[in-house]
SEBALO-105727 format. One record per residue: residue number from 1; x, z, y of N, C-alpha, C, CB in turn. Coordinates in steps of 0.1 Angstrom, whole numbers, plus 5000, padded with zeros to 4 digits. Atoms other than C-alpha are relative to their C-alpha. Glycine has a CB too. Layout:
+-----+--------+------+---------+---------+-------+----------+--------+------+---------+---------+-------+----------+
! seq ! n_east ! n_up ! n_north ! ca_east ! ca_up ! ca_north ! c_east ! c_up ! c_north ! cb_east ! cb_up ! cb_north !
+-----+--------+------+---------+---------+-------+----------+--------+------+---------+---------+-------+----------+
! NUM !      X !    Z !       Y !       X !     Z !        Y !      X !    Z !       Y !       X !     Z !        Y !
...
+-----+--------+------+---------+---------+-------+----------+--------+------+---------+---------+-------+----------+
This chain:
+-----+--------+------+---------+---------+-------+----------+--------+------+---------+---------+-------+----------+
! seq ! n_east ! n_up ! n_north ! ca_east ! ca_up ! ca_north ! c_east ! c_up ! c_north ! cb_east ! cb_up ! cb_north !
+-----+--------+------+---------+---------+-------+----------+--------+------+---------+---------+-------+----------+
!   1 !   5014 ! 4999 !    4996 !    9174 !  3737 !     3334 !   4999 ! 5002 !    5015 !    4992 !  5011 !     4992 !
!   2 !   5002 ! 5000 !    4985 !    9163 !  3732 !     3370 !   4994 ! 5014 !    5004 !    4992 !  4989 !     5005 !
!   3 !   5005 ! 4987 !    4995 !    9157 !  3764 !     3390 !   4990 ! 4999 !    5011 !    5012 !  5008 !     5004 !
!   4 !   5008 ! 5002 !    4989 !    9132 !  3750 !     3414 !   4988 ! 5010 !    5001 !    4994 !  4986 !     5000 !
!   5 !   5011 ! 4990 !    5000 !    9105 !  3776 !     3404 !   5005 ! 5013 !    5007 !    4996 !  5003 !     4986 !
!   6 !   4995 ! 4988 !    4995 !    9127 !  3803 !     3419 !   4994 ! 5004 !    5014 !    5015 !  5000 !     5001 !
!   7 !   5006 ! 4997 !    4987 !    9112 !  3799 !     3454 !   4988 ! 5009 !    4999 !    4997 !  4987 !     5007 !
!   8 !   5013 ! 4993 !    5001 !    9080 !  3815 !     3441 !   5002 ! 5015 !    4997 !    4992 !  4994 !     4989 !
!   9 !   4997 ! 4986 !    5003 !    9097 !  3848 !     3431 !   4999 ! 5009 !    5013 !    5013 !  5002 !     4993 !
!  10 !   5003 ! 4992 !    4988 !    9084 !  3874 !     3456 !   5012 ! 5009 !    5003 !    4988 !  5008 !     4999 !
!  11 !   4989 ! 4990 !    4998 !    9114 !  3897 !     3451 !   5014 ! 4993 !    5000 !    4999 !  5010 !     4990 !
!  12 !   4987 ! 5006 !    5001 !    9142 !  3871 !     3449 !   5006 ! 5000 !    5014 !    4998 !  4985 !     4995 !
!  13 !   4992 ! 4999 !    4988 !    9169 !  3871 !     3475 !   5004 ! 4987 !    5006 !    5012 !  5009 !     4998 !
!  14 !   4995 ! 5013 !    4993 !    9177 !  3844 !     3501 !   5010 ! 5004 !    5010 !    4988 !  4993 !     5006 !
!  15 !   4990 ! 4997 !    4991 !    9208 !  3843 !     3521 !   5004 ! 4987 !    5007 !    5013 !  5007 !     4993 !
!  16 !   4995 ! 5012 !    4993 !    9222 !  3818 !     3547 !   5011 ! 4994 !    4991 !    5004 !  5002 !     5014 !
!  17 !   4991 ! 5007 !    5009 !    9242 !  3792 !     3527 !   5015 ! 5003 !    5004 !    4997 !  4985 !     5000 !
!  18 !   4986 ! 4998 !    4995 !    9274 !  3796 !     3549 !   5005 ! 5014 !    4996 !    5000 !  4999 !     5015 !
!  19 !   4996 ! 4986 !    5004 !    9274 !  3834 !     3542 !   5002 ! 5001 !    4985 !    4990 !  5010 !     5004 !
!  20 !   4999 ! 5000 !    5015 !    9270 !  3828 !     3504 !   5014 ! 4996 !    4996 !    4989 !  4992 !     4994 !
!  21 !   4987 ! 5006 !    5004 !    9302 !  3807 !     3502 !   5011 ! 5010 !    5001 !    5003 !  4988 !     5008 !
!  22 !   4989 ! 4990 !    4998 !    9323 !  3836 !     3514 !   4998 ! 5012 !    4991 !    4999 !  5005 !     5015 !
!  23 !   5003 ! 4988 !    5007 !    9307 !  3862 !     3491 !   4999 ! 4998 !    4985 !    4988 !  5006 !     5004 !
!  24 !   5003 ! 5002 !    5014 !    9297 !  3847 !     3457 !   4997 ! 4986 !    4998 !    4988 !  5009 !     4996 !
!  25 !   5002 ! 5014 !    5003 !    9298 !  3813 !     3441 !   4991 ! 4998 !    4989 !    5014 !  4994 !     4997 !
!  26 !   5009 ! 5004 !    5011 !    9272 !  3796 !     3420 !   5010 ! 4996 !    4988 !    4991 !  4988 !     5004 !
!  27 !   4992 ! 5003 !    5011 !    9286 !  3793 !     3385 !   5009 ! 5012 !    4996 !    5008 !  4988 !     5002 !
!  28 !   4991 ! 4988 !    5003 !    9305 !  3827 !     3387 !   4994 ! 5006 !    4987 !    5000 !  5010 !     5012 !
!  29 !   5004 ! 4993 !    5013 !    9304 !  3845 !     3353 !   5002 ! 5015 !    5001 !    5008 !  4994 !     4989 !
!  30 !   5000 ! 4986 !    5002 !    9296 !  3881 !     3347 !   4997 ! 5003 !    4985 !    4990 !  5008 !     5010 !
!  31 !   5003 ! 4998 !    5014 !    9300 !  3886 !     3310 !   4992 ! 4988 !    4994 !    4994 !  5013 !     4997 !
!  32 !   5009 ! 5010 !    5006 !    9271 !  3868 !     3293 !   4991 ! 4993 !    5011 !    4991 !  5006 !     4990 !
!  33 !   5009 ! 5005 !    4990 !    9255 !  3859 !     3327 !   5007 ! 4991 !    5010 !    4994 !  5012 !     5008 !
!  34 !   4995 ! 5009 !    4991 !    9260 !  3831 !     3351 !   4992 ! 5000 !    5013 !    5000 !  4985 !     4995 !
!  35 !   5007 ! 5001 !    4988 !    9252 !  3830 !     3388 !   4994 ! 4986 !    5002 !    5009 !  5004 !     5012 !
!  36 !   5007 ! 5012 !    4997 !    9226 !  3803 !     3395 !   4994 ! 5000 !    5013 !    4990 !  4997 !     4989 !
!  37 !   5005 ! 5000 !    4987 !    9218 !  3793 !     3430 !   4992 ! 4987 !    5003 !    5011 !  5002 !     5011 !
!  38 !   5008 ! 5011 !    4996 !    9193 !  3769 !     3446 !   4997 ! 5001 !    5015 !    4987 !  4998 !     4992 !
!  39 !   5004 ! 5001 !    4986 !    9188 !  3758 !     3482 !   4984 ! 5000 !    5001 !    5006 !  4987 !     5007 !
!  40 !   5015 ! 5000 !    4999 !    9152 !  3767 !     3492 !   4995 ! 4996 !    5013 !    4995 !  5014 !     4997 !
!  41 !   5003 ! 5004 !    4987 !    9153 !  3758 !     3528 !   5013 ! 4996 !    5007 !    4993 !  5011 !     5009 !
!  42 !   4988 ! 5004 !    4993 !    9178 !  3744 !     3553 !   5008 ! 5012 !    5003 !    4996 !  4993 !     5014 !
!  43 !   4991 ! 4989 !    4999 !    9208 !  3767 !     3552 !   4996 ! 5013 !    4994 !    5004 !  5002 !     5014 !
!  44 !   5005 ! 4987 !    5007 !    9190 !  3792 !     3529 !   5001 ! 4997 !    4985 !    4986 !  5003 !     5005 !
!  45 !   4997 ! 5002 !    5014 !    9200 !  3797 !     3493 !   4995 ! 5013 !    4993 !    5015 !  4998 !     4997 !
!  46 !   5005 ! 4989 !    5008 !    9185 !  3819 !     3465 !   5009 ! 5000 !    4988 !    4985 !  4998 !     4996 !
!  47 !   4991 ! 4999 !    5011 !    9207 !  3832 !     3437 !   4995 ! 5011 !    4990 !    5014 !  5004 !     5004 !
!  48 !   5004 ! 4991 !    5010 !    9200 !  3850 !     3404 !   5011 ! 4999 !    4989 !    4986 !  4996 !     4993 !
!  49 !   4992 ! 5001 !    5012 !    9219 !  3858 !     3372 !   4991 ! 4993 !    4989 !    5005 !  5014 !     4995 !
!  50 !   5007 ! 5008 !    5010 !    9209 !  3834 !     3344 !   5007 ! 5000 !    4986 !    4998 !  4986 !     5005 !
!  51 !   4995 ! 5002 !    5014 !    9212 !  3831 !     3306 !   4989 ! 4993 !    4993 !    5003 !  5014 !     4994 !
!  52 !   5009 ! 5008 !    5007 !    9196 !  3804 !     3286 !   5003 ! 5001 !    4985 !    4999 !  4986 !     5005 !
!  53 !   4998 ! 4999 !    5014 !    9192 !  3808 !     3248 !   4993 ! 4989 !    4993 !    4996 !  5014 !     4995 !
!  54 !   5005 ! 5011 !    5008 !    9188 !  3779 !     3224 !   5002 ! 5004 !    4985 !    5007 !  4986 !     5003 !
!  55 !   4998 ! 4996 !    5014 !    9184 !  3783 !     3186 !   5013 ! 4994 !    4995 !    4988 !  4994 !     4991 !
!  56 !   4987 ! 5004 !    5005 !    9216 !  3779 !     3166 !   5001 ! 4986 !    4997 !    5004 !  5008 !     4988 !
!  57 !   4999 ! 5014 !    5003 !    9208 !  3745 !     3154 !   4997 ! 4991 !    5012 !    4989 !  4996 !     4989 !
!  58 !   5001 ! 5008 !    4987 !    9202 !  3734 !     3190 !   4987 ! 4993 !    5002 !    5010 !  4991 !     5000 !
!  59 !   5012 ! 5008 !    4998 !    9167 !  3721 !     3185 !   4988 ! 5008 !    5006 !    4995 !  4995 !     4987 !
!  60 !   5011 ! 4992 !    4995 !    9146 !  3749 !     3200 !   5004 ! 5009 !    5011 !    4994 !  5009 !     4988 !
!  61 !   4998 ! 4991 !    4988 !    9145 !  3766 !     3234 !   4993 ! 5013 !    4997 !    4994 !  4994 !     5013 !
!  62 !   5005 ! 4987 !    5003 !    9141 !  3803 !     3229 !   4995 ! 5007 !    5012 !    5011 !  5009 !     4993 !
!  63 !   5003 ! 4993 !    4987 !    9142 !  3818 !     3264 !   5010 ! 4997 !    5010 !    4998 !  5015 !     4998 !
!  64 !   4990 ! 5000 !    4988 !    9158 !  3817 !     3298 !   4997 ! 5013 !    5006 !    4998 !  4988 !     5010 !
!  65 !   5001 ! 4987 !    4993 !    9165 !  3851 !     3313 !   5006 ! 4999 !    5014 !    5007 !  5011 !     4991 !
!  66 !   4995 ! 5000 !    4986 !    9169 !  3856 !     3350 !   4999 ! 5014 !    5005 !    4991 !  4990 !     5009 !
!  67 !   4999 ! 4987 !    4995 !    9180 !  3888 !     3366 !   5003 ! 4999 !    5015 !    5011 !  5009 !     4993 !
!  68 !   4998 ! 5001 !    4986 !    9177 !  3895 !     3403 !   4996 ! 5014 !    5006 !    4991 !  4989 !     5007 !
!  69 !   5002 ! 4987 !    4993 !    9176 !  3925 !     3428 !   4987 ! 4999 !    5008 !    5011 !  5003 !     5008 !
!  70 !   5011 ! 4998 !    4990 !    9146 !  3937 !     3448 !   5007 ! 5000 !    5013 !    4992 !  5013 !     4997 !
!  71 !   4995 ! 5001 !    4987 !    9152 !  3929 !     3484 !   5000 ! 5013 !    5008 !    4994 !  4989 !     5008 !
!  72 !   5002 ! 4988 !    4991 !    9140 !  3963 !     3497 !   5002 ! 5013 !    4992 !    4987 !  4999 !     5005 !
!  73 !   5000 ! 4987 !    5007 !    9141 !  3989 !     3469 !   5012 ! 5000 !    4990 !    4987 !  5002 !     4992 !
!  74 !   4988 ! 4999 !    5009 !    9169 !  4001 !     3446 !   4996 ! 4998 !    4985 !    5006 !  5014 !     5001 !
!  75 !   5004 ! 5004 !    5014 !    9157 !  3982 !     3415 !   5003 ! 4985 !    4999 !    4986 !  5004 !     4997 !
!  76 !   4998 ! 5015 !    5003 !    9161 !  3948 !     3399 !   4989 ! 4996 !    4990 !    5014 !  4997 !     4994 !
!  77 !   5010 ! 5005 !    5009 !    9140 !  3926 !     3377 !   5007 ! 4991 !    4990 !    4989 !  4992 !     5007 !
!  78 !   4996 ! 5009 !    5010 !    9146 !  3907 !     3345 !   4988 ! 4992 !    4996 !    5006 !  5008 !     4987 !
!  79 !   5011 ! 5009 !    5003 !    9124 !  3877 !     3340 !   5004 ! 4992 !    4987 !    4997 !  4990 !     5011 !
!  80 !   4998 ! 5008 !    5012 !    9120 !  3860 !     3306 !   4990 ! 4988 !    5000 !    4998 !  5009 !     4987 !
!  81 !   5008 ! 5012 !    5000 !    9108 !  3824 !     3305 !   5000 ! 4995 !    4986 !    5005 !  4989 !     5010 !
!  82 !   5002 ! 5004 !    5014 !    9094 !  3812 !     3271 !   4991 ! 4987 !    5000 !    4994 !  5011 !     4991 !
!  83 !   5008 ! 5012 !    5000 !    9078 !  3780 !     3260 !   4985 ! 5003 !    5000 !    5003 !  4992 !     4987 !
!  84 !   5014 ! 4999 !    4999 !    9041 !  3774 !     3267 !   4994 ! 5002 !    4985 !    4994 !  4988 !     5007 !
!  85 !   5007 ! 4998 !    5013 !    9018 !  3785 !     3238 !   5003 ! 5014 !    4994 !    5005 !  4989 !     4990 !
!  86 !   4997 ! 4987 !    5005 !    9032 !  3820 !     3233 !   4987 ! 5008 !    4998 !    5010 !  5007 !     5010 !
!  87 !   5012 ! 4991 !    5004 !    9008 !  3845 !     3217 !   5002 ! 5013 !    5008 !    4999 !  5003 !     4985 !
!  88 !   4998 ! 4989 !    4991 !    9004 !  3871 !     3244 !   4999 ! 5015 !    4995 !    4990 !  4999 !     5011 !
!  89 !   5002 ! 4986 !    5003 !    8991 !  3903 !     3227 !   5013 ! 5007 !    4995 !    4990 !  5001 !     4989 !
!  90 !   4988 ! 4993 !    5004 !    9024 !  3912 !     3209 !   5010 ! 5002 !    5012 !    5007 !  4994 !     4989 !
!  91 !   4991 ! 4999 !    4989 !    9043 !  3907 !     3242 !   5014 ! 4995 !    4998 !    5001 !  5014 !     5004 !
!  92 !   4986 ! 5004 !    5001 !    9079 !  3900 !     3249 !   5008 ! 5014 !    5002 !    5005 !  4990 !     5012 !
!  93 !   4993 ! 4988 !    4999 !    9103 !  3929 !     3243 !   5015 ! 4998 !    4997 !    4994 !  5010 !     4990 !
!  94 !   4986 ! 5001 !    5002 !    9140 !  3936 !     3242 !   5005 ! 5015 !    4997 !    5008 !  4995 !     5013 !
!  95 !   4995 ! 4987 !    5004 !    9158 !  3965 !     3224 !   5015 ! 4999 !    4999 !    4993 !  5005 !     4987 !
!  96 !   4986 ! 5000 !    5001 !    9194 !  3972 !     3230 !   5004 ! 5004 !    4986 !    5007 !  5011 !     5010 !
!  97 !   4996 ! 4996 !    5014 !    9212 !  3973 !     3196 !   5004 ! 5014 !    4999 !    5011 !  4991 !     4995 !
!  98 !   4997 ! 4986 !    5002 !    9213 !  4008 !     3183 !   4990 ! 5009 !    5007 !    5014 !  5003 !     5005 !
!  99 !   5010 ! 4992 !    4992 !    9185 !  4020 !     3207 !   4988 ! 5002 !    4991 !    4997 !  4994 !     5014 !
! 100 !   5013 ! 4998 !    5007 !    9153 !  4035 !     3193 !   4988 ! 4993 !    5006 !    4998 !  5014 !     4999 !
! 101 !   5012 ! 5006 !    4993 !    9129 !  4021 !     3219 !   5003 ! 4987 !    5006 !    4995 !  5010 !     5010 !
! 102 !   4999 ! 5013 !    4994 !    9123 !  3986 !     3231 !   4995 ! 5001 !    5015 !    4992 !  4990 !     4992 !
! 103 !   5004 ! 5002 !    4986 !    9119 !  3976 !     3268 !   4989 ! 4990 !    4999 !    5012 !  4996 !     5009 !
! 104 !   5011 ! 5009 !    5001 !    9085 !  3960 !     3271 !   4998 ! 4992 !    5014 !    4987 !  5007 !     4997 !
! 105 !   5002 ! 5008 !    4988 !    9081 !  3931 !     3296 !   4985 ! 4998 !    5002 !    5007 !  4986 !     4998 !
! 106 !   5015 ! 5003 !    4997 !    9047 !  3923 !     3313 !   4999 ! 4985 !    5002 !    4995 !  5009 !     5012 !
! 107 !   5002 ! 5014 !    4997 !    9034 !  3888 !     3312 !   4995 ! 4998 !    5014 !    4989 !  4994 !     4990 !
! 108 !   5003 ! 5002 !    4986 !    9031 !  3874 !     3347 !   4992 ! 4987 !    5002 !    5013 !  4999 !     5008 !
! 109 !   5007 ! 5013 !    4997 !    9021 !  3837 !     3346 !   5005 ! 4989 !    4991 !    5002 !  4996 !     5015 !
! 110 !   4996 ! 5012 !    5008 !    9023 !  3803 !     3329 !   4998 ! 4988 !    5010 !    4991 !  4999 !     4987 !
! 111 !   5003 ! 5012 !    4993 !    9026 !  3769 !     3344 !   4999 ! 4989 !    4989 !    5012 !  4996 !     5010 !
! 112 !   5002 ! 5011 !    5009 !    9025 !  3734 !     3327 !   5009 ! 5000 !    4988 !    5001 !  4987 !     5007 !
! 113 !   4991 ! 5000 !    5011 !    9055 !  3741 !     3305 !   5006 ! 5013 !    4995 !    5012 !  4991 !     5004 !
! 114 !   4993 ! 4987 !    5003 !    9066 !  3778 !     3305 !   4991 ! 5011 !    5004 !    5013 !  5001 !     5007 !
! 115 !   5006 ! 4988 !    4997 !    9053 !  3813 !     3305 !   5011 ! 5010 !    5004 !    4991 !  5006 !     4989 !
! 116 !   4990 ! 4990 !    4995 !    9070 !  3842 !     3323 !   4996 ! 5014 !    4998 !    5004 !  4997 !     5014 !
! 117 !   5002 ! 4985 !    5001 !    9073 !  3879 !     3315 !   5010 ! 5007 !    5009 !    5001 !  5005 !     4985 !
! 118 !   4991 ! 4993 !    4991 !    9089 !  3905 !     3338 !   5002 ! 5014 !    4996 !    4994 !  4999 !     5014 !
! 119 !   4996 ! 4986 !    5003 !    9107 !  3938 !     3333 !   5006 ! 5005 !    5013 !    5009 !  5001 !     4988 !
! 120 !   4994 ! 4993 !    4989 !    9115 !  3962 !     3361 !   5013 ! 5007 !    4995 !    4990 !  5010 !     5007 !
! 121 !   4988 ! 4993 !    5004 !    9151 !  3973 !     3358 !   5004 ! 5011 !    5010 !    5012 !  4989 !     5000 !
! 122 !   4996 ! 4988 !    4992 !    9155 !  4008 !     3372 !   5013 ! 5004 !    4994 !    4989 !  5011 !     4999 !
! 123 !   4987 ! 4996 !    5004 !    9187 !  4027 !     3366 !   5000 ! 5003 !    4985 !    5005 !  5013 !     5007 !
! 124 !   5000 ! 4996 !    5015 !    9176 !  4040 !     3331 !   4999 ! 4987 !    4992 !    4987 !  5008 !     4998 !
! 125 !   5001 ! 5012 !    5007 !    9166 !  4005 !     3319 !   5014 ! 4992 !    5000 !    4989 !  4991 !     5005 !
! 126 !   4987 ! 5007 !    4999 !    9199 !  3990 !     3332 !   5010 ! 5007 !    4992 !    5004 !  4998 !     5015 !
! 127 !   4990 ! 4992 !    5008 !    9219 !  4018 !     3316 !   4998 ! 4997 !    4985 !    4999 !  5015 !     5004 !
! 128 !   5003 ! 5003 !    5014 !    9201 !  4012 !     3283 !   5005 ! 4987 !    4996 !    4985 !  5001 !     4998 !
! 129 !   4995 ! 5014 !    5003 !    9209 !  3975 !     3284 !   5015 ! 4999 !    5000 !    4994 !  4990 !     5009 !
! 130 !   4985 ! 5001 !    4999 !    9245 !  3981 !     3294 !   5007 ! 5008 !    4990 !    5004 !  5005 !     5013 !
! 131 !   4993 ! 4992 !    5010 !    9252 !  4006 !     3266 !   5005 ! 4992 !    4988 !    4990 !  5011 !     4995 !
! 132 !   4996 ! 5009 !    5011 !    9256 !  3978 !     3241 !   5003 ! 4986 !    5005 !    4990 !  5000 !     4988 !
! 133 !   4996 ! 5013 !    4996 !    9270 !  3943 !     3243 !   4988 ! 4990 !    4997 !    5013 !  4995 !     4994 !
! 134 !   5011 ! 5009 !    5004 !    9238 !  3928 !     3228 !   4987 ! 5008 !    4999 !    5003 !  4992 !     4987 !
! 135 !   5013 ! 4995 !    5002 !    9201 !  3934 !     3226 !   4992 ! 4991 !    4990 !    4992 !  5002 !     5013 !
! 136 !   5008 ! 5008 !    5008 !    9175 !  3922 !     3202 !   4987 ! 4997 !    5008 !    4996 !  5007 !     4986 !
! 137 !   5012 ! 5004 !    4992 !    9146 !  3903 !     3219 !   4991 ! 4992 !    4991 !    5003 !  4992 !     5012 !
! 138 !   5009 ! 5008 !    5008 !    9115 !  3887 !     3205 !   4986 ! 4999 !    5006 !    4999 !  5006 !     4987 !
! 139 !   5014 ! 5002 !    4996 !    9080 !  3874 !     3210 !   4994 ! 4991 !    4989 !    4999 !  4992 !     5014 !
! 140 !   5007 ! 5009 !    5010 !    9054 !  3855 !     3189 !   4998 ! 4987 !    5007 !    4987 !  5007 !     4995 !
! 141 !   5001 ! 5013 !    4993 !    9057 !  3818 !     3198 !   4986 ! 4994 !    5001 !    5010 !  4991 !     4993 !
! 142 !   5014 ! 5005 !    4999 !    9021 !  3808 !     3189 !   4992 ! 5009 !    4991 !    5000 !  4985 !     4995 !
! 143 !   5010 ! 4992 !    5008 !    8990 !  3824 !     3174 !   5003 ! 4998 !    4985 !    4986 !  4996 !     5004 !
! 144 !   4999 ! 5001 !    5014 !    8995 !  3832 !     3138 !   5014 ! 4998 !    4995 !    4992 !  4990 !     4994 !
! 145 !   4986 ! 5002 !    5004 !    9033 !  3826 !     3137 !   5007 ! 5013 !    4998 !    5007 !  4992 !     5011 !
! 146 !   4991 ! 4988 !    5002 !    9060 !  3850 !     3126 !   5007 ! 5002 !    5013 !    5010 !  4998 !     4988 !
! 147 !   4992 ! 4997 !    4988 !    9078 !  3868 !     3154 !   5013 ! 4992 !    5001 !    5002 !  5015 !     5002 !
! 148 !   4987 ! 5007 !    4997 !    9107 !  3849 !     3169 !   5010 ! 5011 !    5005 !    4999 !  4988 !     5010 !
! 149 !   4991 ! 4989 !    4997 !    9136 !  3874 !     3170 !   5014 ! 4994 !    5002 !    5000 !  5012 !     4990 !
! 150 !   4987 ! 5006 !    4998 !    9170 !  3867 !     3185 !   5009 ! 5010 !    5008 !    4999 !  4987 !     5008 !
! 151 !   4991 ! 4991 !    4993 !    9201 !  3884 !     3201 !   5002 ! 4994 !    5014 !    5014 !  5001 !     4992 !
! 152 !   4997 ! 5003 !    4986 !    9207 !  3885 !     3238 !   5013 ! 5007 !    5004 !    4988 !  5004 !     5010 !
! 153 !   4988 ! 4993 !    4995 !    9241 !  3892 !     3254 !   4997 ! 5007 !    5013 !    5011 !  4989 !     5002 !
! 154 !   5003 ! 4992 !    4988 !    9238 !  3920 !     3279 !   5013 ! 5004 !    5008 !    4993 !  5013 !     4996 !
! 155 !   4987 ! 4997 !    4993 !    9275 !  3923 !     3289 !   5000 ! 4993 !    5014 !    5012 !  4995 !     4991 !
! 156 !   4999 ! 5005 !    4986 !    9280 !  3919 !     3326 !   4988 ! 5001 !    5009 !    5005 !  4986 !     5000 !
! 157 !   5013 ! 5000 !    4992 !    9244 !  3924 !     3337 !   5001 ! 5009 !    5012 !    4988 !  5004 !     4990 !
! 158 !   4999 ! 4991 !    4988 !    9250 !  3955 !     3358 !   5010 ! 4996 !    5010 !    5004 !  5014 !     4994 !
! 159 !   4990 ! 5005 !    4991 !    9282 !  3941 !     3373 !   4995 ! 4988 !    5008 !    5013 !  4997 !     4993 !
! 160 !   5005 ! 5012 !    4993 !    9265 !  3908 !     3381 !   4989 ! 5004 !    5011 !    4994 !  4991 !     4990 !
! 161 !   5010 ! 4996 !    4991 !    9235 !  3925 !     3397 !   5006 ! 5008 !    5012 !    4990 !  5010 !     4993 !
! 162 !   4994 ! 4993 !    4989 !    9258 !  3948 !     3418 !   5007 ! 4989 !    5009 !    5011 !  5009 !     4994 !
! 163 !   4993 ! 5010 !    4991 !    9278 !  3917 !     3430 !   4989 ! 4992 !    5008 !    5008 !  4990 !     4991 !
! 164 !   5011 ! 5007 !    4993 !    9245 !  3899 !     3439 !   4995 ! 5009 !    5012 !    4989 !  4996 !     4991 !
! 165 !   5005 ! 4991 !    4990 !    9233 !  3930 !     3458 !   5010 ! 5001 !    5012 !    4998 !  5015 !     4994 !
! 166 !   4990 ! 5000 !    4990 !    9266 !  3932 !     3477 !   4999 ! 4987 !    5008 !    5014 !  5002 !     4995 !
! 167 !   5001 ! 5013 !    4994 !    9264 !  3895 !     3485 !   4988 ! 4998 !    5010 !    5000 !  4988 !     4990 !
! 168 !   5012 ! 5001 !    4993 !    9229 !  3898 !     3498 !   4997 ! 5011 !    5009 !    4988 !  4998 !     4991 !
! 169 !   5001 ! 4988 !    4991 !    9233 !  3932 !     3515 !   4987 ! 5007 !    4997 !    5000 !  4996 !     5014 !
! 170 !   5012 ! 4993 !    5004 !    9204 !  3948 !     3495 !   5004 ! 5012 !    4992 !    4991 !  4991 !     4992 !
! 171 !   4996 ! 4988 !    5006 !    9203 !  3982 !     3479 !   5006 ! 4999 !    4985 !    4987 !  5009 !     4999 !
! 172 !   4996 ! 5000 !    5014 !    9209 !  3972 !     3442 !   4993 ! 5010 !    4992 !    5016 !  5002 !     5000 !
! 173 !   5006 ! 4990 !    5009 !    9200 !  3994 !     3413 !   5007 ! 5013 !    5002 !    5000 !  4995 !     4985 !
! 174 !   4994 ! 4987 !    4999 !    9206 !  4030 !     3421 !   5014 ! 5001 !    5005 !    4999 !  5007 !     4987 !
! 175 !   4987 ! 4999 !    4993 !    9236 !  4024 !     3443 !   5010 ! 4991 !    4994 !    5004 !  5014 !     5000 !
! 176 !   4989 ! 5009 !    5006 !    9254 !  3998 !     3421 !   5007 ! 4992 !    5010 !    4993 !  4992 !     4989 !
! 177 !   4993 ! 5008 !    4990 !    9261 !  3978 !     3452 !   5007 ! 5007 !    5010 !    4989 !  4991 !     5006 !
! 178 !   4995 ! 4991 !    4989 !    9275 !  4007 !     3471 !   5015 ! 4998 !    5002 !    4997 !  5014 !     4997 !
! 179 !   4986 ! 5001 !    4997 !    9312 !  3999 !     3466 !   5005 ! 4989 !    5008 !    5008 !  4999 !     4987 !
+-----+--------+------+---------+---------+-------+----------+--------+------+---------+---------+-------+----------+
């Protein structure tokens, strides 16, 4: 899936392309996450962690998750992109397996083909997601439908965000980029 919409993320990080090659490569893997980069201007690149989920039978796009650091504050964000038509009131949520409480995303916007929800990843949320290798996520795909529930791999999320923070020279989540 093309990442051209990334330029609109207010908190996404951009780095000169030459500097990126020395620090982190597009396609690098951190557990279940892949570094995805896109040129947004001459010699300027934006990178996020990405994970796309398709139904087991391969005929249905479930979600694309994008994780990225705040450029100025010690926090990160997890964006969930879902197909257009989603029923908004129940929301998009993710619960680490074994955890009692779900993390609730906030709907942000829709375009001609997708809707996006966003979760602020402070240290507590990131620790909660990192405590297990998977989380259960879900949303209601259209009005009146049954909830669509699926597993998300969370392994490598904290390490990937820390690597991105180091590569971009930003705070990271609660000092994860400090080493």
